[in-house]
C-alpha positions as CSV (number, residue, x, y, z in Angstrom):
1,M,2.4,-12.8,1.5
2,P,3.8,-9.9,3.6
3,I,2.8,-6.4,2.5
4,P,5.7,-4.6,0.8
5,L,7.3,-1.9,2.8
6,D,6.5,0.8,0.2
7,Y,3.0,-0.5,-0.4
8,E,1.2,2.9,0.0
9,E,3.5,4.7,-2.4
10,R,3.3,2.0,-5.1
11,V,-0.5,1.8,-4.8
12,Y,-0.6,5.6,-5.2
13,A,1.7,5.4,-8.2
14,G,-0.6,2.6,-9.7
15,V,-3.7,4.7,-9.2
16,L,-2.0,7.8,-10.8
17,G,-0.7,5.6,-13.6
18,K,-4.2,4.4,-14.3
19,I,-5.9,7.8,-14.4
20,I,-3.0,9.4,-16.4
21,G,-3.1,6.6,-18.9
22,V,-6.9,7.0,-19.3
23,Y,-6.6,10.8,-19.6
24,V,-3.9,10.5,-22.3
25,G,-5.8,8.0,-24.4
26,R,-9.4,9.2,-23.9
27,P,-9.7,12.0,-26.4
28,F,-9.0,9.7,-29.4
29,E,-10.5,6.5,-28.2
30,G,-11.3,4.1,-31.0
31,W,-9.1,5.8,-33.6
32,T,-7.0,3.6,-35.9
33,H,-3.2,3.8,-35.8
34,E,-3.2,5.4,-39.2
35,R,-5.5,8.2,-38.2
36,I,-3.6,8.9,-35.0
37,V,-0.3,9.2,-36.8
38,K,-1.8,11.4,-39.5
39,E,-3.7,13.8,-37.2
40,L,-1.8,13.7,-34.0
41,G,1.6,12.1,-34.6
42,D,3.2,9.9,-31.9
43,I,1.4,10.3,-28.6
44,R,4.0,11.5,-26.0
45,Y,1.8,13.7,-23.8
46,Y,-1.8,14.9,-23.4
47,V,-3.5,16.0,-26.6
48,H,-7.0,16.9,-25.3
49,E,-6.5,20.6,-26.0
50,R,-5.7,19.9,-29.6
51,L,-9.1,18.1,-29.9
52,N,-11.0,20.7,-27.8
53,K,-11.8,18.2,-25.1
54,P,-11.5,18.4,-21.3
55,L,-8.7,16.6,-19.5
56,I,-10.6,15.4,-16.5
57,V,-13.6,13.4,-17.5
58,A,-16.0,10.8,-16.2
59,D,-14.9,7.6,-17.8
60,D,-15.9,3.9,-17.4
61,D,-12.3,2.7,-17.1
62,I,-11.8,4.8,-14.0
63,S,-15.3,4.7,-12.5
64,G,-15.7,0.9,-12.9
65,T,-12.2,0.1,-11.6
66,F,-12.6,1.9,-8.3
67,S,-16.4,1.5,-7.8
68,F,-16.7,-2.3,-8.3
69,L,-13.8,-2.8,-5.9
70,R,-16.0,-1.4,-3.1
71,A,-17.5,-4.9,-2.9
72,M,-14.5,-6.0,-0.9
73,A,-14.9,-3.3,1.8
74,D,-18.7,-3.6,1.7
75,Y,-18.6,-7.3,2.4
76,G,-16.0,-7.2,5.2
77,S,-12.7,-7.5,3.3
78,T,-12.5,-11.2,3.1
79,W,-10.8,-13.5,0.6
80,D,-14.1,-15.4,0.4
81,L,-15.8,-12.6,-1.5
82,T,-18.0,-14.2,-4.2
83,P,-18.9,-13.3,-7.8
84,A,-22.5,-13.0,-6.6
85,Q,-21.5,-10.4,-4.0
86,I,-19.6,-8.4,-6.6
87,G,-22.7,-8.6,-8.8
88,Q,-24.8,-7.2,-6.0
89,T,-22.3,-4.3,-5.8
90,W,-23.0,-3.6,-9.5
91,L,-26.7,-3.4,-8.6
92,N,-26.0,-1.2,-5.6
93,Y,-23.8,1.4,-7.3
94,L,-24.9,1.5,-10.9
95,V,-27.7,4.0,-11.8
96,E,-29.3,2.4,-14.8
97,K,-28.6,4.2,-18.1
98,Q,-26.6,6.9,-16.2
99,T,-23.4,5.8,-14.5
100,I,-20.1,4.0,-15.3
101,L,-21.2,1.7,-18.2
102,W,-21.7,2.2,-21.9
103,W,-25.4,1.5,-21.9
104,G,-25.5,0.1,-25.4
105,G,-28.2,-2.5,-24.9
106,M,-28.7,-6.2,-24.6
107,G,-26.3,-8.2,-26.7
108,N,-24.5,-5.0,-27.9
109,S,-22.8,-3.8,-24.7
110,T,-21.4,-6.6,-22.7
111,E,-21.7,-4.8,-19.4
112,H,-25.2,-3.6,-20.0
113,T,-26.1,-7.2,-20.9
114,A,-24.7,-8.5,-17.7
115,Y,-26.5,-5.7,-15.7
116,L,-29.8,-6.7,-17.2
117,R,-29.1,-10.3,-16.2
118,L,-28.3,-9.3,-12.7
119,K,-31.4,-7.1,-12.5
120,A,-33.5,-10.0,-13.7
121,G,-32.2,-12.1,-10.7
122,I,-29.5,-14.1,-12.5
123,P,-26.5,-14.0,-10.2
124,A,-22.9,-13.9,-11.2
125,P,-21.1,-15.7,-12.6
126,D,-24.0,-16.8,-14.8
127,S,-24.7,-13.2,-15.5
128,G,-21.6,-12.9,-17.6
129,S,-21.4,-16.5,-19.0
130,I,-20.8,-17.6,-22.6
131,A,-23.6,-20.1,-22.1
132,L,-26.1,-17.2,-21.5
133,N,-24.7,-14.4,-23.5
134,G,-22.7,-16.0,-26.3
135,Q,-18.9,-16.0,-26.9
136,V,-18.6,-12.7,-28.8
137,V,-20.4,-10.7,-26.1
138,A,-18.6,-12.5,-23.2
139,E,-15.1,-11.9,-24.6
140,Q,-15.1,-8.1,-25.0
141,I,-12.6,-5.9,-23.3
142,G,-14.4,-4.9,-20.1
143,A,-13.1,-7.7,-18.0
144,Q,-9.6,-6.2,-18.4
145,I,-10.3,-2.5,-18.0
146,F,-11.9,-2.8,-14.6
147,I,-9.4,-5.2,-13.0
148,D,-6.5,-3.1,-11.6
149,G,-7.8,-2.6,-8.1
150,W,-8.2,-6.3,-7.4
151,A,-4.5,-6.7,-8.1
152,M,-3.5,-3.8,-5.8
153,I,-5.3,-5.3,-2.8
154,A,-3.2,-8.5,-3.3
155,P,0.4,-7.1,-3.6
156,A,3.1,-9.6,-4.4
157,D,0.5,-12.4,-4.5
158,P,-0.2,-13.0,-8.2
159,E,-2.2,-16.2,-7.8
160,R,-4.6,-14.5,-5.4
161,A,-4.8,-11.5,-7.6
162,A,-5.7,-13.7,-10.6
163,D,-8.3,-15.5,-8.6
164,L,-9.9,-12.2,-7.5
165,A,-9.7,-11.0,-11.1
166,R,-11.6,-14.2,-12.2
167,R,-14.4,-13.6,-9.7
168,A,-14.8,-9.9,-10.6
169,A,-14.5,-10.4,-14.3
170,S,-17.1,-13.2,-14.3
171,V,-19.9,-10.8,-13.4
172,S,-19.9,-9.7,-17.0
173,H,-17.4,-11.7,-19.0
174,D,-16.2,-15.2,-19.7
175,G,-13.6,-17.2,-21.7
176,E,-10.6,-15.4,-23.1
177,A,-11.7,-12.1,-21.5
178,I,-11.3,-13.6,-18.1
179,Y,-7.8,-14.9,-19.0
180,G,-6.8,-11.4,-20.2
181,A,-8.0,-9.9,-16.9
182,Q,-6.1,-12.5,-14.9
183,V,-2.8,-11.8,-16.8
184,V,-3.1,-8.1,-16.1
185,A,-3.9,-8.6,-12.5
186,A,-1.1,-11.1,-11.9
187,I,1.4,-8.8,-13.6
188,E,0.3,-5.8,-11.5
189,S,0.4,-7.8,-8.3
190,Q,3.9,-9.1,-9.0
191,A,5.1,-5.6,-10.1
192,F,5.1,-4.6,-6.4
193,V,8.3,-6.6,-6.0
194,E,9.5,-7.5,-9.5
195,P,10.7,-4.8,-11.9
196,N,11.7,-7.0,-14.9
197,I,9.2,-7.1,-17.7
198,D,10.1,-10.6,-18.9
199,A,9.7,-11.9,-15.4
200,L,6.4,-10.2,-15.1
201,L,5.2,-11.7,-18.3
202,D,6.3,-15.1,-17.1
203,V,4.1,-14.6,-14.0
204,G,1.2,-13.3,-16.1
205,A,1.2,-16.3,-18.4
206,S,1.5,-18.8,-15.5
207,V,-2.0,-18.1,-14.2
208,I,-3.9,-19.0,-17.4
209,P,-4.2,-22.2,-19.4
210,A,-1.4,-22.9,-21.9
211,S,-4.1,-23.9,-24.3
212,S,-5.7,-20.4,-24.3
213,L,-5.6,-17.9,-27.0
214,I,-4.3,-15.2,-24.7
215,Y,-1.4,-17.5,-23.7
216,R,-0.5,-18.1,-27.4
217,L,-0.7,-14.3,-28.1
218,I,1.7,-13.5,-25.3
219,A,4.2,-16.1,-26.6
220,D,3.9,-14.7,-30.1
221,L,4.5,-11.1,-28.9
222,R,7.6,-12.2,-26.9
223,D,8.9,-14.0,-30.0
224,W,8.4,-11.0,-32.2
225,R,10.2,-8.8,-29.7
226,T,13.3,-10.8,-30.3
227,K,13.0,-10.3,-34.0
228,Y,11.9,-6.7,-34.4
229,D,13.6,-3.7,-32.7
230,D,10.9,-1.3,-34.0
231,W,7.5,-1.7,-32.2
232,H,5.7,-0.8,-35.5
233,D,6.9,-4.1,-37.0
234,A,5.5,-6.1,-34.2
235,F,2.3,-4.0,-34.3
236,Y,1.6,-4.9,-37.9
237,R,2.1,-8.6,-37.0
238,I,-0.7,-8.1,-34.4
239,V,-2.9,-6.5,-37.0
240,A,-2.3,-9.5,-39.3
241,N,-2.8,-12.2,-36.7
242,Y,-4.9,-10.8,-33.9
243,G,-6.6,-7.7,-35.5
244,Y,-10.1,-6.4,-35.2
245,D,-11.1,-8.1,-38.4
246,R,-10.7,-11.5,-36.7
247,Y,-12.7,-10.8,-33.6
248,G,-16.3,-9.7,-33.5
249,G,-18.2,-7.3,-31.2
250,N,-17.5,-3.6,-30.5
251,C,-14.2,-3.9,-28.6
252,H,-12.8,-7.4,-28.3
253,M,-10.3,-8.4,-25.6
254,V,-7.8,-10.2,-27.8
255,P,-6.5,-7.3,-30.1
256,N,-6.4,-4.9,-27.2
257,H,-4.6,-7.3,-24.8
258,A,-2.0,-7.7,-27.5
259,L,-1.3,-3.9,-27.5
260,I,-0.8,-4.0,-23.7
261,I,1.8,-6.7,-24.1
262,L,3.3,-4.8,-27.0
263,A,3.7,-1.6,-24.9
264,L,5.3,-3.5,-22.0
265,L,7.8,-5.3,-24.3
266,Y,8.8,-2.1,-26.1
267,S,8.7,0.3,-23.1
268,N,12.4,0.2,-22.3
269,D,11.3,0.5,-18.7
270,S,9.9,4.0,-19.3
271,F,6.4,5.0,-18.2
272,Q,6.2,7.6,-21.0
273,R,7.5,5.2,-23.6
274,A,5.0,2.6,-22.7
275,L,2.1,5.1,-23.0
276,E,3.5,6.4,-26.3
277,V,3.5,2.9,-27.8
278,V,0.1,1.8,-26.5
279,N,-1.6,5.1,-27.5
280,T,0.0,5.6,-30.8
281,A,-1.0,2.0,-31.7
282,G,-4.7,2.9,-31.5
283,W,-7.9,0.9,-31.0
284,D,-9.2,1.2,-27.4
285,T,-6.7,3.7,-26.3
286,D,-8.0,4.9,-23.0
287,C,-8.6,1.3,-21.7
288,N,-5.2,0.0,-22.9
289,S,-3.4,3.0,-21.7
290,G,-5.0,2.9,-18.3
291,N,-3.9,-0.7,-17.8
292,V,-0.4,0.0,-19.0
293,G,-0.1,3.1,-16.9
294,C,-1.2,1.2,-13.8
295,I,1.4,-1.6,-14.4
296,M,4.2,0.9,-15.1
297,G,3.2,3.0,-12.1
298,I,3.2,0.1,-9.7
299,K,6.5,-1.3,-11.2
300,G,8.4,1.9,-11.1
301,G,6.8,3.8,-8.3
302,L,6.3,7.6,-8.2
303,A,9.8,8.1,-9.6
304,A,8.7,6.4,-12.9
305,L,5.9,9.1,-13.3
306,E,8.5,11.9,-12.8
307,A,11.1,10.6,-15.3
308,G,9.7,12.5,-18.3
309,P,7.2,15.3,-19.0
310,D,4.9,16.5,-16.2
311,F,2.0,14.1,-16.3
312,R,1.0,14.7,-12.7
313,G,0.7,18.5,-12.7
314,P,-2.3,19.0,-15.0
315,V,-4.2,16.2,-13.4
316,A,-3.6,17.4,-9.8
317,D,-4.8,14.0,-8.5
318,R,-8.4,14.7,-9.7
319,L,-10.9,12.0,-10.7
320,W,-14.6,11.5,-10.6
321,L,-16.5,8.3,-9.6
322,P,-20.2,8.9,-10.5
323,T,-22.3,6.2,-8.9
324,A,-25.4,6.0,-6.7
325,E,-23.2,7.0,-3.8
326,G,-23.0,10.6,-5.1
327,G,-21.1,11.9,-2.1
328,R,-18.1,10.0,-3.3
329,T,-18.2,11.2,-6.9
330,V,-15.7,14.0,-6.3
331,T,-12.5,12.3,-5.1
332,D,-8.8,12.1,-5.8
333,A,-6.0,9.7,-6.5
334,L,-4.5,9.8,-3.0
335,T,-7.9,9.1,-1.4
336,E,-8.6,6.2,-3.7
337,A,-5.1,4.8,-3.1
338,Y,-5.7,4.8,0.6
339,E,-9.1,3.1,0.1
340,I,-7.2,0.3,-1.7
341,V,-4.5,0.2,1.0
342,R,-7.0,-0.2,3.7
343,M,-8.5,-3.2,1.9
344,G,-5.1,-4.7,1.2
345,R,-4.0,-4.3,4.8
346,A,-7.3,-5.7,6.1
347,L,-6.9,-8.8,4.0
348,A,-3.4,-9.2,5.4
349,G,-4.7,-8.8,8.9
350,E,-3.1,-5.4,9.5
351,P,-4.6,-2.2,10.9
352,A,-6.0,0.4,8.5
353,P,-3.8,3.5,8.0
354,A,-5.5,6.8,9.0
355,P,-3.0,9.6,8.1
356,K,-3.3,12.7,10.3
357,G,-6.2,11.3,12.3
358,G,-8.2,10.4,9.2
359,A,-8.2,13.9,7.7
360,R,-9.8,14.1,4.3
361,Y,-6.9,16.0,2.7
362,H,-3.5,15.0,4.3
363,F,-1.0,15.2,1.4
364,S,0.9,12.3,3.0
365,L,2.8,11.0,-0.1
366,P,5.2,12.8,-2.4
367,G,3.7,15.1,-5.0
368,A,0.1,14.7,-3.7
369,V,-2.1,17.8,-4.0
370,Q,-5.4,16.0,-3.8
371,G,-7.2,18.2,-6.3
372,F,-6.2,21.6,-4.8
373,L,-5.7,24.3,-7.3
374,V,-4.8,28.0,-7.3
375,E,-8.0,29.9,-7.8
376,D,-8.1,31.6,-11.2
377,S,-9.7,34.9,-10.3
378,V,-8.7,38.5,-10.8
379,A,-7.8,38.9,-7.1
380,S,-5.7,35.7,-6.8
381,R,-4.5,34.9,-10.4
382,G,-0.7,34.4,-10.3
383,A,-0.5,35.0,-6.6
384,A,0.4,31.5,-5.5
385,T,2.0,28.2,-6.5
386,L,1.5,24.8,-4.8
387,E,4.1,22.2,-3.8
388,N,4.0,19.0,-1.8
389,V,6.9,19.2,0.7
390,A,8.4,16.9,3.3
391,G,8.9,17.7,7.0
392,R,6.4,20.6,7.3
393,G,3.4,18.8,8.7
394,E,3.0,18.0,12.3
395,G,5.5,15.3,13.5
396,G,7.6,15.8,10.3
397,T,5.0,14.7,7.9
398,R,4.4,16.0,4.4
399,A,2.3,19.1,3.8
400,L,1.0,21.3,0.9
401,A,3.2,24.4,0.6
402,I,1.3,27.6,-0.6
403,H,4.0,29.9,-1.9
404,Y,2.4,33.3,-2.1
405,R,3.8,36.4,-3.8
406,A,3.0,40.0,-4.5
407,L,0.3,40.2,-1.9
408,A,-0.8,43.8,-1.6
409,P,-4.1,45.6,-0.9
410,G,-6.8,44.0,-3.2
411,R,-4.7,40.9,-3.8
412,C,-5.0,37.5,-2.1
413,A,-3.8,34.0,-2.6
414,R,-6.6,31.5,-2.7
415,I,-6.3,27.7,-3.1
416,V,-9.5,25.8,-3.8
417,R,-10.8,22.2,-3.9
418,E,-13.8,21.2,-5.9
419,T,-16.6,19.8,-3.8
420,Y,-19.3,19.5,-6.5
421,P,-18.4,19.0,-10.2
422,D,-19.2,21.5,-12.9
423,Y,-19.7,18.7,-15.4
424,H,-22.7,16.8,-16.6
425,H,-22.6,14.6,-19.6
426,D,-20.3,13.2,-22.3
427,P,-22.7,12.8,-25.3
428,A,-20.1,10.9,-27.3
429,H,-20.1,7.9,-24.9
430,G,-23.1,8.5,-22.5
431,Y,-20.9,8.7,-19.4
432,R,-23.2,10.8,-17.2
433,M,-22.1,12.8,-14.2
434,V,-24.2,12.2,-11.1
435,A,-23.0,13.7,-7.9
436,C,-23.8,15.2,-4.6
437,P,-21.6,17.8,-2.8
438,T,-19.0,16.4,-0.4
439,L,-19.3,19.4,2.0
440,Y,-22.6,20.8,3.4
441,P,-23.9,23.8,5.3
442,G,-23.9,23.0,9.0
443,Q,-20.7,20.9,8.9
444,T,-17.5,22.2,10.5
445,V,-14.4,22.6,8.4
446,R,-11.0,22.5,10.1
447,A,-7.5,23.0,8.8
448,R,-4.0,23.2,10.2
449,L,-1.8,25.9,8.8
450,V,1.9,26.6,9.5
451,A,3.6,29.9,8.5
452,D,7.2,29.6,7.3
453,E,9.6,31.0,9.8
454,A,11.4,32.9,7.0
455,N,8.3,35.0,6.1
456,A,8.9,38.7,6.4
457,G,5.8,39.4,8.4
458,P,2.4,38.0,9.5
459,V,-0.2,36.8,7.0
460,T,-3.9,36.6,7.5
461,A,-5.6,33.3,6.7
462,R,-9.2,32.2,6.6
463,L,-11.3,29.3,5.4
464,F,-14.0,29.9,2.8
465,V,-16.5,28.2,0.5
466,K,-18.0,29.1,-2.8
467,A,-21.7,28.1,-2.9
468,F,-24.6,28.5,-5.4
469,G,-26.5,31.7,-4.7
470,A,-29.1,33.6,-6.7
471,D,-29.4,32.3,-10.3
472,D,-26.8,29.6,-9.4
473,A,-24.1,32.2,-9.4
474,L,-21.2,31.3,-7.1
475,E,-21.0,33.4,-3.9
476,T,-18.1,33.3,-1.4
477,C,-18.8,32.7,2.3
478,A,-15.9,32.8,4.7
479,G,-14.9,32.1,8.3
480,R,-13.1,34.3,10.8
481,P,-9.6,35.5,9.7
482,V,-6.6,34.5,11.7
483,S,-3.2,36.1,11.8
484,L,-0.2,33.8,11.4
485,A,3.1,35.2,12.5
486,P,6.3,33.8,11.0
487,G,6.8,30.2,12.3
488,A,3.4,30.1,14.0
489,S,0.8,27.3,13.5
490,E,-2.9,27.5,13.9
491,V,-5.9,25.2,13.5
492,L,-8.7,27.1,11.8
493,S,-12.3,26.0,12.4
494,W,-15.5,27.2,10.8
495,R,-19.1,26.0,10.8
496,V,-20.1,26.4,7.1
497,E,-23.0,28.7,6.3
498,T,-24.1,29.4,2.7
499,P,-26.8,31.6,1.0
500,V,-30.2,30.0,2.0
501,G,-28.4,26.8,2.8
502,S,-27.4,26.2,-0.9
503,P,-24.9,23.6,-2.3
504,V,-21.2,24.1,-1.8
505,A,-19.1,23.9,-5.0
506,W,-15.6,24.7,-3.7
507,V,-13.8,24.8,-0.4
508,G,-10.5,26.7,0.1
509,V,-8.0,28.7,2.1
510,E,-7.4,32.4,1.5
511,L,-4.2,34.2,2.4
512,Q,-3.9,38.0,2.6
513,S,-1.1,40.4,3.8
514,P,-2.2,42.7,6.7
515,V,0.4,45.4,5.6
516,E,0.4,47.8,2.7
517,A,3.7,46.6,1.3
518,R,4.0,43.8,-1.2
519,A,4.4,40.4,0.6
520,D,6.0,37.1,-0.4
521,G,6.2,33.9,1.7
522,T,5.0,30.4,2.3
523,V,2.2,28.9,4.4
524,Y,1.9,25.1,4.8
525,L,-1.5,23.4,4.7
526,D,-0.9,20.4,6.9
527,W,-4.4,19.0,6.6
528,L,-8.0,20.0,5.9
529,T,-11.1,18.1,6.8
530,W,-14.7,18.5,7.9
531,S,-17.2,16.6,10.1
532,G,-20.6,16.8,11.7
533,A,-24.2,16.5,10.6
534,P,-25.5,19.0,8.0
535,E,-28.3,21.4,8.6
536,L,-30.3,21.5,5.4
537,S,-33.5,22.6,3.9
538,L,-33.4,21.1,0.4
539,G,-35.2,23.5,-1.8
540,T,-35.1,24.2,-5.6
541,R,-31.5,25.1,-5.9
542,W,-30.6,21.6,-4.7
543,L,-32.4,19.7,-7.5
544,H,-29.4,19.4,-9.8
545,A,-27.3,18.1,-6.9
546,W,-29.3,15.0,-6.1
547,V,-28.5,11.5,-7.5
548,Q,-31.7,10.9,-9.5
549,A,-32.1,7.1,-9.4
550,V,-35.8,7.5,-10.2
551,D,-37.5,7.5,-13.5
552,T,-38.8,11.1,-13.5
553,V,-38.3,14.1,-11.3
554,I,-40.5,17.2,-11.9
555,A,-40.0,20.4,-10.0
556,E,-43.4,22.2,-9.6
557,R,-44.2,25.8,-8.7
558,E,-42.8,27.6,-5.6
559,N,-45.1,27.1,-2.6
560,T,-45.0,30.7,-1.4
561,Y,-47.1,30.0,1.7
562,R,-44.3,27.6,2.8
563,G,-41.4,30.0,2.5
564,R,-38.6,28.6,0.4
565,T,-40.0,25.1,0.0
566,T,-40.5,23.7,-3.4
567,S,-42.8,20.9,-4.4
568,V,-41.2,18.0,-6.3
569,R,-42.9,15.1,-8.0
570,L,-41.2,11.7,-8.1
571,I,-42.4,9.1,-10.6
572,Q,-41.3,5.5,-10.8
573,N,-42.6,3.1,-13.4
574,E,-41.4,-0.1,-11.9
575,G,-39.4,-1.2,-8.9
576,T,-38.2,1.3,-6.3
577,G,-36.6,4.6,-7.2
578,L,-34.5,6.8,-5.0
579,L,-33.6,10.5,-5.0
580,I,-30.4,10.6,-3.0
581,Q,-28.5,13.4,-1.3
582,G,-25.5,13.3,1.0
583,T,-22.3,11.4,1.8
584,R,-21.4,8.2,3.6
585,D,-19.7,10.0,6.5
586,W,-23.1,11.4,7.7
587,Q,-23.8,9.3,10.8
588,D,-26.3,10.6,13.4
589,Y,-29.1,12.8,12.1
590,T,-32.8,13.2,11.3
591,V,-34.2,13.3,7.8
592,A,-37.8,14.5,7.3
593,A,-40.0,15.2,4.4
594,T,-43.7,15.9,3.7
595,M,-44.8,13.4,1.1
596,T,-48.2,13.3,-0.7
597,P,-48.9,10.0,-2.5
598,H,-50.8,10.2,-5.8
599,L,-50.3,6.6,-6.7
600,A,-47.8,4.3,-4.9
601,R,-47.1,0.7,-3.9
602,S,-44.9,2.3,-1.2
603,F,-43.2,5.6,-0.5
604,G,-41.0,7.0,2.2
605,V,-37.7,8.4,3.4
606,A,-34.3,6.7,3.9
607,A,-31.2,7.3,6.0
608,R,-27.6,6.0,5.9
609,V,-28.0,5.4,2.2
610,Q,-24.9,3.6,0.8
611,G,-26.3,3.1,-2.7
612,L,-29.5,1.7,-4.2
613,R,-29.6,-1.5,-2.1
614,R,-28.0,-0.5,1.2
615,Y,-30.0,1.8,3.6
616,Y,-32.6,2.2,6.4
617,A,-36.1,3.4,5.4
618,L,-39.4,4.4,6.8
619,R,-42.0,3.5,4.2
620,L,-45.8,3.5,4.0
621,T,-47.0,0.5,2.0
622,V,-50.1,-0.1,-0.1
623,D,-51.5,-2.6,2.3
624,G,-51.8,0.0,5.1
625,K,-48.6,-0.4,7.1
626,A,-45.8,1.8,8.3
627,Q,-42.5,-0.1,8.1
628,L,-39.0,0.5,9.4
629,V,-36.8,-1.6,7.0
630,R,-33.2,-2.4,6.4
631,E,-32.2,-2.8,2.8
632,L,-29.1,-4.9,2.6
633,D,-28.9,-7.8,0.1
634,G,-32.6,-8.0,0.5
635,T,-35.3,-6.4,2.6
636,T,-35.6,-6.9,6.4
637,V,-38.5,-5.4,8.2
638,L,-37.2,-4.2,11.6
639,A,-40.5,-2.9,12.9
640,E,-44.0,-2.2,11.6
641,A,-47.4,-0.9,12.6
642,P,-50.8,-0.4,10.9
643,L,-51.3,3.0,9.3
644,A,-54.3,3.6,7.1
645,W,-52.9,6.3,4.9
646,E,-54.8,7.9,2.0
647,L,-54.0,9.1,-1.4
648,Y,-53.6,12.8,-2.0
649,Q,-53.1,13.5,1.7
650,P,-49.7,14.9,3.0
651,Y,-47.7,12.9,5.6
652,R,-44.8,14.3,7.5
653,L,-42.3,11.4,7.7
654,E,-39.2,11.6,10.0
655,L,-36.4,9.1,10.4
656,T,-33.8,9.5,13.1
657,V,-30.6,7.4,13.2
658,Q,-28.3,7.7,16.2
659,G,-25.7,5.0,16.8
660,S,-27.6,1.7,16.5
661,H,-30.9,3.2,17.5
662,I,-33.5,4.0,14.8
663,V,-36.7,5.9,15.4
664,A,-39.5,6.6,12.8
665,A,-42.3,9.2,13.2
666,V,-45.3,10.0,11.1
667,N,-47.0,13.4,11.5
668,G,-45.1,14.1,14.6
669,E,-45.9,10.9,16.4
670,S,-43.1,8.4,17.1
671,L,-44.4,5.2,15.6
672,L,-41.5,2.7,15.2
673,E,-38.2,2.0,16.9
674,A,-35.5,-0.6,16.4
675,E,-31.9,-1.4,17.3
676,D,-29.6,-2.5,14.5
677,A,-25.8,-2.6,14.7
678,G,-24.1,-3.5,11.4
679,P,-22.4,-2.1,8.3
680,L,-24.9,0.8,7.8
681,S,-23.2,3.1,10.3
682,G,-23.3,6.1,8.0
683,G,-24.7,7.3,4.7
684,A,-26.8,9.8,2.8
685,I,-30.6,10.4,2.8
686,A,-33.1,9.6,0.1
687,L,-36.7,9.9,-0.9
688,L,-38.3,6.7,-2.0
689,I,-41.1,5.8,-4.4
690,E,-42.1,2.3,-5.5
691,E,-44.3,2.1,-8.7
692,G,-46.2,5.3,-8.7
693,R,-46.1,9.1,-8.1
694,V,-45.5,11.1,-4.9
695,G,-45.1,14.8,-4.2
696,C,-42.4,15.9,-1.8
697,D,-42.1,19.1,0.2
698,D,-40.0,20.5,3.1
699,V,-37.1,18.0,2.9
700,T,-34.8,18.7,5.9
701,V,-31.7,17.2,7.5
702,T,-30.7,18.1,11.0
703,G,-28.4,16.7,13.7
704,A,-29.9,14.0,15.8
């Protein structure tokens, strides 16, 4: 099928609809309809503040949807992607008992059960089968809540979308759960070109067996819609015929799928109305609302999200995807939309889009702010507003307008973007935050700014970051100021430096007036991006910013005779554990660490880490070898040499990656080399320990 002409915009609307739906329903997930009505009334907007909860949260519905979809890109964007490969993606990105899933235990949490099957070597689809896990476990809701991305990479092709949904869902689910997922995926796929709800339901029902329970449920809901004008009447029919009392487990597919169909049928083609129905009805509100929001977003485009209260403003495109790839935890709706678009276009044999030369923040679709906010500080509070505008970027593209006002001595307008999240753990559901910064000392930040021609005078602009300094207090570090005359444009460039090379929490642009008089005007941020290898010495203040996919991490005393270096102990009880730092866009660099084994089957350093099962590593093994390995759907030894290492002795390990060339050194001596061209072209660094304990000092990353 040809890609729709407005593909990018509808994908973006679908992603926004998904995250908005989740954020609306998340604060009261699991409540009954009666409790919702009594305590909150009809849900027509966000209610998080009334329940003293944050709006932007780490949530399985969002994390799983966009993280499991990475299987398609990781395996070459082919229609031949298998359930087993999607299962491998689970093992690569999930940090056990930390990320994405509700880790409720074998036979209790469907996804945790499937993960344990995969970990034990049982591939998908057996990992999610009724034969292995039983019908109740296999037919819970998870198959449906993670499915939206598979539909968006197959626009206007519902049969293929349903087939992808079957493969993805079968990693953890079976039976009616897969049918529900296929219906949602088919509806979303067809929604790119079909606005009529009845026609969409016809398509959804066409991809599953007429003998299935989900098929019958949809038929019943459509019949009830002809009989009842009030959605409440149809809802009580659902409670009586498909309610929680009829289906076992913690959160069954069938009742919640019924609420999705209910919301679509009674939406009156309104995004807000659909969310109102599905959230006021209750049960698994964030899951159901996320699916409904995605469907209505794709169907109506960005205009549908604007036809009511301001759902987009408070969200500002922000979302978090905590996985073993910690450098991608902090992201935004436009970035994830373009990731989906690249997969969809690759599957269609079309080139991947790269707006504004591949800039990280490019604001290329209407309303996009990509997580930028006006800094809430004494100096800048109330000094600016943000607006996505057309025609102000280079070549007539969209840009982010910074409307500043009342700039006078001591005042500035600052806009900021989070690069490391100030969030850790949701104790109610166990959705932990693991993350690395996205921007690092040593990298070069660049941004193109354009001053409005109607500005009364020049404005001074500079790039800055806020990084963790002493006692983890945030300190501002800034680049050289540049004066922008009315109508002028400038590309600002700055190599980031922070206090003792500490983690960066925010990046931003600051505007100041160079004159004494009060100043008002507008500067347009066309794009902002960064590149290059970091220059890091990873001491104590970095510990909280690693992805800790290792059983135990213990920070020991400061080694004063080594300056700022801190000794860290890694302990792994079974298998291989990784302590990961960095982002996938790191390409050519050297990682080095001094490692002292106390007990180990193997230990070492890794480069171009793309999760727990995709990386290069230099490791020393218990049988007296130094090995250069590629971990990618199994372990490949690229080179090895004998090395009789000893317990309790320090070893300086260095691994350099430059293009396809890989060099490993031990104690300053180049020991191993290999050439390897493949998918591991970029990635983070890691410290490795296999079944034992190792001390680590002097961890550094430098340009190759």
